[in-house]
C-alpha positions in Angstrom: 325.1 300.3 121.1 325.4 297.9 124.1 326.7 298.9 127.5 330.5 298.9 127.7 330.9 298.0 131.3 328.5 296.0 133.5 329.7 295.2 137.0 327.8 293.3 139.7 329.0 293.8 143.2 328.0 290.7 145.3 328.4 289.0 148.6 328.5 285.2 148.1 326.0 284.4 150.9 323.5 286.9 149.6 320.3 285.3 148.2 319.4 288.4 146.2 322.9 288.4 144.7 322.4 284.8 143.4 319.1 285.8 142.0 320.6 288.8 140.2 323.4 286.6 138.7 320.9 284.0 137.6 318.8 286.7 135.9 321.7 288.2 134.1 322.9 284.7 133.0 319.4 283.9 131.8 319.3 287.1 129.7 322.8 286.2 128.2 324.3 289.4 129.6 328.1 289.6 130.0 329.0 291.2 133.3 331.9 291.3 135.7 331.1 289.7 139.1 332.9 291.4 142.0 332.9 289.7 145.4 333.2 292.5 148.0 333.6 290.3 151.0 337.3 289.7 150.4 338.2 292.9 148.6 338.2 296.0 150.7 338.7 298.3 147.8 335.8 296.8 145.9 333.6 297.1 149.1 334.6 300.7 149.4 333.8 301.4 145.8 330.4 299.7 146.1 329.6 302.0 149.1 330.8 305.0 147.1 328.6 304.1 144.1 325.5 303.1 146.0 325.7 305.0 149.3 325.2 301.8 151.3 326.8 298.5 152.3 323.9 296.2 151.0 324.4 294.0 148.0 323.8 293.4 145.2 324.8 296.6 143.4 324.9 296.8 139.6 326.9 299.4 137.7 326.0 299.7 134.0 328.1 302.4 132.4 327.8 304.5 135.6 324.0 303.9 136.1 323.7 302.4 139.5 321.0 300.1 141.0 321.5 299.1 144.6 320.0 296.5 147.0 317.5 295.1 144.4 315.5 292.0 143.6 315.0 290.4 140.2 311.9 292.5 139.4 313.7 295.8 140.0 316.6 294.5 137.9 314.3 293.7 135.0 312.8 297.1 135.2 316.2 298.8 135.5 317.5 296.8 132.5 314.5 297.6 130.4 315.7 301.2 129.9 318.9 299.8 128.2 316.9 297.2 126.2 314.5 299.8 125.0 317.4 301.9 123.9 318.6 298.9 121.9 321.6 298.4 124.2 320.8 295.3 126.3 322.2 292.2 124.7 325.5 291.2 123.3 
């Protein structure tokens, strides 16, 4: 069973955010991209989920990874992949 909801909270000027989007795109993973710079409610939700103001933050069915680079994202994603849930 694949994840039902994948959301990536980003800031457009954030280099790590662009790397995270590129990694997800290269893995052919469907996700919702949420720019928190112009959406106060989204920014507040990102803080509530991650406990910080740093981006990127990814929410995969309630599992949160915050302020990460591509290597951490790959490691985080591997637990979904290993469970047979990673790709479309």
